[in-house]
Wavefront OBJ file of the C-alpha trace (Angstrom):
o trace
v -75.269 54.455 -96.601
v -71.515 54.202 -96.966
v -69.547 57.437 -97.125
v -66.427 58.622 -98.813
v -65.293 57.622 -102.281
v -66.736 54.297 -103.476
v -64.392 51.330 -103.309
v -64.304 47.738 -104.517
v -65.138 45.346 -101.659
v -62.960 42.303 -101.228
v -66.077 40.166 -100.804
v -69.821 40.380 -101.373
v -72.572 38.437 -99.602
v -75.320 37.103 -101.902
v -78.709 35.890 -100.700
v -79.804 32.882 -102.788
v -83.440 33.783 -103.219
v -85.871 36.616 -102.677
v -85.087 39.178 -99.955
v -87.549 37.924 -97.362
v -87.280 34.161 -97.835
v -85.101 31.700 -95.948
v -82.535 31.117 -98.674
v -78.862 30.604 -97.944
v -76.307 33.442 -97.914
v -72.977 32.899 -99.659
v -69.958 35.175 -99.393
v -67.592 35.206 -102.362
v -64.823 37.444 -103.644
v -66.118 40.417 -105.611
v -64.358 39.422 -108.887
v -65.765 35.879 -108.606
v -69.245 37.318 -108.085
v -68.958 39.485 -111.208
v -67.670 36.512 -113.233
v -70.633 34.416 -112.081
v -73.213 37.091 -112.880
v -71.663 37.884 -116.261
v -71.586 34.178 -117.151
v -75.248 33.915 -116.097
v -76.543 37.114 -117.702
v -74.726 37.358 -121.056
v -73.260 35.076 -123.727
v -69.506 34.550 -124.137
v -69.883 34.513 -127.933
v -70.969 38.169 -128.043
v -68.560 40.790 -129.439
v -65.963 41.839 -126.884
v -67.107 45.466 -126.896
v -70.622 44.323 -125.932
v -69.210 42.086 -123.191
v -67.185 44.970 -121.791
v -70.198 47.309 -121.741
v -72.262 44.709 -119.914
v -69.536 44.013 -117.349
v -69.268 47.731 -116.560
v -73.031 47.763 -115.921
v -72.915 44.611 -113.770
v -70.081 45.979 -111.609
v -71.810 49.346 -111.166
v -75.139 47.760 -110.226
v -73.498 45.631 -107.524
v -71.458 48.558 -106.167
v -74.589 50.713 -105.954
v -76.230 48.066 -103.765
v -73.153 48.008 -101.514
v -72.578 51.777 -101.419
v -76.202 52.562 -100.542
v -76.358 49.576 -98.139
v -79.733 48.957 -99.745
v -80.423 45.656 -98.014
v -78.348 46.077 -94.857
v -80.086 49.378 -94.058
v -83.370 47.397 -94.065
v -82.042 44.924 -91.515
v -80.909 42.150 -93.865
v -77.538 40.459 -93.438
v -76.546 40.403 -97.114
v -75.526 42.832 -99.853
v -77.511 41.608 -102.858
v -79.863 38.810 -103.955
v -79.585 36.268 -106.739
v -83.006 37.116 -108.191
v -83.300 39.173 -111.393
v -86.637 40.554 -110.205
v -84.595 42.510 -107.658
v -80.965 42.335 -108.666
v -78.699 40.274 -110.947
v -78.673 36.572 -111.791
v -76.241 34.599 -109.651
v -76.063 30.778 -109.813
v -74.016 29.316 -106.993
v -71.343 26.940 -108.301
v -71.946 27.591 -111.969
v -69.296 27.297 -114.712
v -67.398 30.505 -115.534
v -66.555 31.194 -119.185
v -62.857 31.706 -119.792
v -63.067 34.862 -121.928
v -65.485 36.449 -119.458
v -63.135 35.567 -116.588
v -60.238 37.295 -118.356
v -62.298 40.441 -119.007
v -63.567 40.614 -115.422
v -60.021 40.344 -114.067
v -59.314 43.505 -116.063
v -62.560 45.403 -115.364
v -63.797 44.437 -111.877
v -62.361 47.622 -110.313
v -63.940 49.979 -112.880
v -67.448 51.362 -112.494
v -69.870 53.957 -113.879
v -71.064 57.174 -112.282
v -72.785 60.323 -113.436
v -70.505 63.307 -113.946
v -70.388 65.447 -110.816
v -71.792 62.596 -108.715
v -70.133 60.326 -106.172
v -72.128 57.111 -105.969
v -71.835 54.245 -108.491
v -74.564 54.427 -111.113
v -77.578 52.202 -110.538
v -76.949 50.679 -113.964
v -80.298 49.041 -114.595
v -80.405 46.573 -117.471
v -82.647 43.916 -119.023
v -82.341 41.409 -121.841
v -84.127 43.686 -124.320
v -86.230 40.895 -125.841
v -88.614 39.275 -123.363
v -88.105 42.124 -120.900
v -87.517 45.794 -121.703
v -86.576 48.645 -119.379
v -85.269 52.210 -119.297
v -81.682 51.028 -118.873
v -79.303 48.968 -120.949
v -80.595 46.323 -123.353
v -78.264 43.332 -123.238
v -79.126 42.102 -126.720
v -79.145 45.691 -127.916
v -75.466 45.980 -126.957
v -74.736 43.242 -129.491
v -76.385 45.201 -132.300
v -74.462 48.354 -131.345
v -71.172 46.459 -131.096
v -71.705 45.016 -134.559
v -72.236 48.580 -135.816
v -68.779 49.496 -134.482
v -69.763 51.180 -131.195
v -67.066 51.191 -128.516
v -67.967 50.162 -124.916
v -68.251 53.777 -123.703
v -70.408 54.683 -126.731
v -72.689 51.733 -125.993
v -73.039 52.856 -122.381
v -73.786 56.484 -123.271
v -76.369 55.276 -125.811
v -78.361 53.770 -122.936
v -77.420 55.841 -119.894
v -76.783 59.282 -121.423
v -73.733 61.365 -122.278
v -73.090 62.447 -118.681
v -71.441 59.263 -117.418
v -67.820 58.601 -116.528
v -65.980 55.306 -116.210
v -64.013 55.375 -112.947
v -60.844 53.324 -113.406
v -58.814 51.353 -110.849
v -60.969 52.064 -107.812
v -59.310 51.023 -104.526
v -60.013 47.547 -103.156
v -60.574 47.184 -99.415
v -62.565 45.327 -96.796
v -66.247 46.151 -96.800
v -67.436 47.334 -93.394
v -70.839 48.615 -92.343
v -71.170 52.390 -92.161
v -72.515 52.570 -88.611
v -69.607 53.964 -86.542
v -70.123 51.430 -83.763
v -70.878 53.899 -80.984
v -73.807 56.016 -79.903
v -73.795 59.475 -81.491
v -74.932 62.056 -78.967
v -74.460 65.646 -77.820
v -70.804 66.638 -77.981
v -69.696 63.882 -80.383
v -67.389 65.190 -83.095
v -66.655 62.927 -86.041
v -67.028 62.427 -89.764
v -70.008 60.177 -88.994
v -71.824 63.134 -87.410
v -71.196 65.203 -90.524
v -72.645 62.408 -92.664
v -75.680 62.321 -90.387
v -76.168 66.091 -90.681
v -75.963 66.037 -94.480
v -78.474 63.211 -94.733
v -80.972 64.733 -92.294
v -80.903 68.083 -94.104
v -81.708 66.377 -97.400
v -84.471 64.261 -95.830
v -86.007 67.435 -94.347
v -86.853 68.636 -97.878
v -89.333 65.758 -98.115
v -90.266 65.841 -94.422
v -90.406 69.560 -93.441
v -91.189 68.714 -89.809
v -87.488 67.842 -89.469
v -85.713 71.147 -88.745
v -82.697 72.100 -90.843
v -79.266 71.836 -89.249
v -77.655 75.209 -90.065
v -74.019 74.269 -89.376
v -72.720 71.109 -91.075
v -69.663 70.887 -88.855
v -69.382 67.271 -87.752
v -70.189 68.412 -84.209
v -73.317 66.918 -82.609
v -74.919 70.162 -81.451
v -78.407 71.069 -80.224
v -79.714 71.563 -83.778
v -78.563 68.061 -84.719
v -80.187 66.623 -81.617
v -83.504 68.321 -82.463
v -83.401 67.099 -86.064
v -82.681 63.533 -84.934
v -85.510 63.613 -82.428
v -87.963 64.904 -85.056
v -86.857 62.154 -87.464
v -87.353 59.514 -84.773
v -90.859 60.774 -84.019
v -91.846 60.673 -87.699
v -90.495 57.155 -88.262
v -91.722 55.583 -85.008
v -88.371 55.281 -83.288
v -87.730 56.070 -79.632
v -87.331 59.900 -79.616
v -84.059 59.962 -77.709
v -82.290 62.582 -79.820
v -79.314 60.230 -80.006
v -78.314 57.937 -82.872
v -77.946 54.229 -82.257
v -77.609 51.570 -84.946
v -81.361 51.397 -85.623
v -81.689 55.173 -86.095
v -78.493 55.344 -88.188
v -79.740 52.779 -90.689
v -83.267 54.151 -90.833
v -81.790 57.557 -91.719
v -79.538 55.896 -94.323
v -82.490 54.047 -95.862
v -84.730 57.126 -96.022
v -81.855 59.214 -97.460
v -81.305 56.625 -100.198
v -85.052 56.554 -100.890
v -85.698 60.299 -101.138
v -82.666 60.749 -103.405
v -83.607 57.649 -105.468
v -80.000 56.454 -105.201
v -81.079 52.890 -105.990
v -82.842 53.965 -109.191
v -81.570 54.826 -112.658
v -82.945 58.398 -112.467
v -81.148 59.003 -109.172
v -80.829 62.543 -107.851
v -77.279 61.519 -107.012
v -74.845 62.421 -104.257
v -73.074 65.622 -105.194
v -69.525 66.457 -104.193
v -70.754 69.050 -101.692
v -72.525 66.168 -99.918
v -69.368 64.070 -99.982
v -68.342 63.752 -96.348
v -64.960 64.503 -94.850
v -64.428 60.808 -94.181
v -61.781 58.143 -93.649
v -61.401 56.178 -96.886
v -58.121 54.288 -96.672
v -55.213 53.514 -94.376
v -52.004 55.338 -95.247
v -48.526 54.220 -94.209
v -44.896 55.328 -94.597
v -43.829 55.040 -98.219
v -47.279 55.823 -99.661
v -47.492 58.617 -102.234
v -50.181 60.572 -104.047
v -53.072 62.979 -103.632
v -54.549 61.090 -100.673
v -51.281 61.567 -98.792
v -51.085 65.227 -99.786
v -54.654 65.855 -98.566
v -54.015 64.110 -95.238
v -50.762 66.062 -94.795
v -52.694 69.305 -95.215
v -54.934 68.528 -92.245
v -52.005 67.292 -90.177
v -49.982 70.412 -91.042
v -52.818 72.648 -89.840
v -53.121 70.717 -86.589
v -49.332 70.799 -86.191
v -49.368 74.579 -86.508
v -51.906 74.966 -83.699
v -50.952 72.106 -81.360
v -47.508 72.647 -79.873
v -46.992 68.941 -79.136
v -47.674 67.867 -82.732
v -44.578 68.035 -84.927
v -44.967 70.317 -87.986
v -44.650 68.840 -91.487
v -44.338 69.922 -95.106
v -47.033 68.993 -97.617
v -45.158 66.872 -100.152
v -47.495 64.062 -101.221
v -45.006 61.494 -99.853
v -45.531 59.710 -96.535
v -41.947 60.314 -95.440
v -40.123 60.035 -92.108
v -41.168 63.583 -91.134
v -44.837 62.707 -91.691
v -44.508 59.460 -89.752
v -42.939 61.287 -86.807
v -45.706 63.885 -86.878
v -48.377 61.171 -86.892
v -46.727 59.510 -83.908
v -46.678 62.811 -82.027
v -50.356 63.373 -82.829
v -51.226 59.846 -81.681
v -49.361 60.493 -78.433
v -51.368 63.681 -77.802
v -54.645 61.806 -78.341
v -53.686 58.686 -76.389
v -53.653 56.417 -79.443
v -51.197 53.598 -80.193
v -48.106 55.337 -81.610
v -47.874 53.374 -84.856
v -47.054 56.242 -87.200
v -49.808 54.901 -89.498
v -52.929 56.824 -90.463
v -55.661 54.389 -89.461
v -59.349 55.127 -88.921
v -59.041 56.030 -85.231
v -56.201 58.429 -85.962
v -58.130 60.005 -88.840
v -61.258 60.518 -86.744
v -59.297 62.255 -83.991
v -57.441 64.316 -86.600
v -60.838 65.404 -87.948
v -61.954 66.337 -84.447
v -58.826 68.432 -83.905
v -59.151 70.126 -87.295
v -62.863 70.834 -86.797
v -62.069 72.373 -83.425
v -59.529 74.686 -85.028
v -62.070 75.780 -87.640
v -64.536 76.614 -84.882
v -62.036 78.449 -82.684
v -60.126 80.772 -85.045
v -61.001 84.331 -83.975
v -63.164 86.096 -86.537
v -61.026 89.251 -86.468
v -58.285 87.368 -88.325
v -60.574 86.322 -91.196
v -59.783 89.239 -93.511
v -56.018 88.792 -93.633
v -55.453 85.094 -92.914
v -56.306 82.795 -95.854
v -59.183 80.540 -94.894
v -58.720 76.930 -93.898
v -60.384 74.272 -96.022
v -63.980 73.871 -94.848
v -64.147 70.107 -95.400
v -66.701 70.546 -98.218
v -65.607 69.542 -101.705
v -66.540 72.349 -104.091
v -67.747 71.613 -107.622
v -69.750 73.047 -110.496
v -73.359 73.889 -109.689
v -72.795 74.660 -106.003
v -73.536 77.906 -104.190
v -71.498 78.445 -101.036
v -69.697 81.239 -99.198
v -66.462 79.258 -99.465
v -66.815 79.459 -103.246
v -66.973 83.255 -102.980
v -63.733 83.185 -100.963
v -62.081 80.903 -103.517
v -63.204 83.194 -106.339
v -61.684 86.143 -104.517
v -58.375 84.277 -104.220
v -58.375 83.256 -107.901
v -59.089 86.816 -109.013
v -56.231 88.130 -106.885
v -53.926 85.470 -108.344
v -55.027 86.474 -111.869
v -53.401 89.892 -111.438
v -50.000 88.185 -111.262
v -50.694 85.077 -113.375
v -52.970 86.163 -116.264
v -53.408 82.638 -117.643
v -55.591 81.911 -114.602
v -58.875 83.687 -115.438
v -60.425 86.205 -113.078
v -63.936 85.374 -111.875
v -66.677 87.347 -110.180
v -67.043 86.760 -106.440
v -70.643 85.535 -106.626
v -70.476 82.406 -104.481
v -71.830 80.380 -107.403
v -69.596 77.703 -108.935
v -70.455 78.131 -112.605
v -68.633 77.141 -115.810
v -66.310 80.175 -115.671
v -65.239 79.327 -112.130
v -64.614 75.740 -113.177
v -62.506 77.009 -116.079
v -60.446 79.139 -113.665
v -59.992 76.210 -111.270
v -58.825 73.934 -114.092
v -56.387 76.602 -115.285
v -55.011 76.926 -111.754
v -54.708 73.160 -111.339
v -52.737 72.915 -114.577
v -50.505 75.764 -113.444
v -49.926 74.064 -110.072
v -49.360 70.585 -111.529
v -52.544 69.138 -110.010
v -55.141 66.912 -111.651
v -57.200 69.341 -113.815
v -60.646 68.052 -112.815
v -62.261 71.386 -111.885
v -63.106 70.118 -108.388
v -61.765 71.823 -105.268
v -60.835 69.495 -102.433
v -58.270 69.952 -99.684
v -55.237 69.802 -101.990
v -56.507 72.341 -104.540
v -57.850 74.628 -101.808
v -54.493 74.577 -100.036
v -52.652 75.381 -103.278
v -54.985 78.280 -104.138
v -54.973 79.735 -100.618
v -51.219 79.225 -100.298
v -50.401 81.039 -103.548
v -52.847 83.812 -102.634
v -51.085 84.139 -99.275
v -47.640 84.249 -100.889
v -48.685 86.913 -103.409
v -50.641 89.096 -101.014
v -48.534 88.797 -97.861
v -45.172 88.262 -99.519
v -44.150 85.119 -97.625
v -45.214 81.560 -96.957
v -48.029 81.635 -94.414
v -49.462 78.155 -94.657
v -51.145 76.696 -92.716
v -52.416 80.168 -91.891
v -51.664 80.376 -88.185
v -52.367 83.723 -86.586
v -49.653 85.337 -84.431
v -49.519 83.987 -80.912
v -52.493 81.674 -81.475
v -51.410 78.192 -80.403
v -53.346 75.444 -78.690
v -51.146 74.359 -75.827
v -53.251 71.449 -74.623
v -55.629 68.989 -76.200
l 1 2 3 4 5 6 7 8 9 10 11 12 13 14 15 16 17 18 19 20 21 22 23 24 25 26 27 28 29 30 31 32 33 34 35 36 37 38 39 40 41 42 43 44 45 46 47 48 49 50 51 52 53 54 55 56 57 58 59 60 61 62 63 64 65 66 67 68 69 70 71 72 73 74 75 76 77 78 79 80 81 82 83 84 85 86 87 88 89 90 91 92 93 94 95 96 97 98 99 100 101 102 103 104 105 106 107 108 109 110 111 112 113 114 115 116 117 118 119 120 121 122 123 124 125 126 127 128 129 130 131 132 133 134 135 136 137 138 139 140 141 142 143 144 145 146 147 148 149 150 151 152 153 154 155 156 157 158 159 160 161 162 163 164 165 166 167 168 169 170 171 172 173 174 175 176 177 178 179 180 181 182 183 184 185 186 187 188 189 190 191 192 193 194 195 196 197 198 199 200 201 202 203 204 205 206 207 208 209 210 211 212 213 214 215 216 217 218 219 220 221 222 223 224 225 226 227 228 229 230 231 232 233 234 235 236 237 238 239 240 241 242 243 244 245 246 247 248 249 250 251 252 253 254 255 256 257 258 259 260 261 262 263 264 265 266 267 268 269 270 271 272 273 274 275 276 277 278 279 280 281 282 283 284 285 286 287 288 289 290 291 292 293 294 295 296 297 298 299 300 301 302 303 304 305 306 307 308 309 310 311 312 313 314 315 316 317 318 319 320 321 322 323 324 325 326 327 328 329 330 331 332 333 334 335 336 337 338 339 340 341 342 343 344 345 346 347 348 349 350 351 352 353 354 355 356 357 358 359 360 361 362 363 364 365 366 367 368 369 370 371 372 373 374 375 376 377 378 379 380 381 382 383 384 385 386 387 388 389 390 391 392 393 394 395 396 397 398 399 400 401 402 403 404 405 406 407 408 409 410 411 412 413 414 415 416 417 418 419 420 421 422 423 424 425 426 427 428 429 430 431 432 433 434 435 436 437 438 439 440 441 442 443 444 445 446 447 448 449 450 451 452 453 454 455 456 457 458 459 460 461 462 463 464 465 466 467
C-alpha cells in the first residue's frame, strides 16, 4: 500500500482483460485513462452536473486501486483492469467525446474521500438499470441532475454526507511502495513506521501477531517478532526481516482487513498516516509542505552542530537551501540543496533519533517535539493530552482559544479549540494537528510560559556533536 497523502499518477497501467488472463498491458497518461473510461461508461448527452459527479467517482475508483496497490500487492504488473466485473470499462483506442475531455481536464486531479480519512474513496458504481449496487447509480445521477442536484449533492446522495472532494491533488510519478532494500534490525525509516502501523492493525484480526508497542520507525526487536509471526501465519520464510514479498503480503492483508478496496471501508485514519516523503521540494517553493519540512530541519539543526540552523518561514529560501546542503554533507549525500527522498529519509532518521534521546528529566519544562503522528478527532493519545495542556495554558492569555480538559481524547471540543488556534495563528483551520500546527501551539506555549522563544526546544548543553 502506498503511504503519505494520495497523489495523481502521471500514468496508469491497464490490463486489457481479466486479472489472471494473458491480455495486453497498456500504459497511458492518467487524464487520458479517465477520458477513456468516462467516454465508455457514461453518455456525453447527460446533464453536466451528472457528468461531473460520475467523473469524480471514476477518478476516485482508479486512485483507490493505485493507492492500495490492489493488483501490484498480489504480484500483478498493472494497476487496474479493463473489465467492469472488477474495475471500470476501458476500450483501448476508443473515441473520446469532446465535452467529456474538457471536463476531465478540469477534474482529473480531484477525488473523493471520507471525512477524517486519508485514502481515496472506493467509489463503487453501476449503471442502475441492468445492474444495481450499493454505490452510485449512473442513470440515477441523471434523474438527480434533472431535479437540480449539484455534483456534490449527487455524490452525498449515494455515498453519504461524510465525503469531501479533495481539489488539485499533486501530480507525480507513480512508484511502488516497497523501499527497495531489506528492512531488518536497526533500520530506521518512514517505511519501517508504515510497516509497524500495518502490522498492529493486522494483529487485531490475527492475534498471534504480537503488538508493536512503540511506533517509532525504528526496526526493533518487537517489530522483528511481529514480522516473524506474520511470516509464519502466511507461509513465508520466517526470517524476521522484510523483503519485497513480505512487504507486499503485509500491504495486501492490511488492505483486506481494513476493506480499503470496498465501499464500506474502515478507512485509513490520520493517526495511521505515516511520516513519509511525499514530494520533492526545491529553492523557491512555498507553502505548508515547506513549513513542515523546515520544522524537522530546524530541530535537527538545533541538535547537530554541523547542520546550519534555520527559521520556519514556509519559503524555501537561501538559508533553507544552505541548511539542507549542510545536512546532506553530514550524511554523505550529494549536496544539491534539494529535499529529495534520500535526504528526507535521513532527516527522518535524525529526527527520530532526537526524539528517542532527549533526556526524560527535561520533559516537564521543554515543550515536546512533534511525535510524527497526525492528530485528529476521534483519537486517544498521550500527545493529545500534552496538546490539550498547551491549549489550556494559552487560553489564559488568549481567551478566544477555548480551554479543554487534558483527557488525551480528541473530541469535538478539542477540535474546536484547535480550529480557533489555527485561525488565530493564520493556519488552515482544518482541526487537524500536523507538524506545522503542533509547532505553532508548542511555540506559543513556550513563549508564554518561559517568556522567550525556545523553539525548537533544545535543552541547555544538549547538542549532538557527531552523526
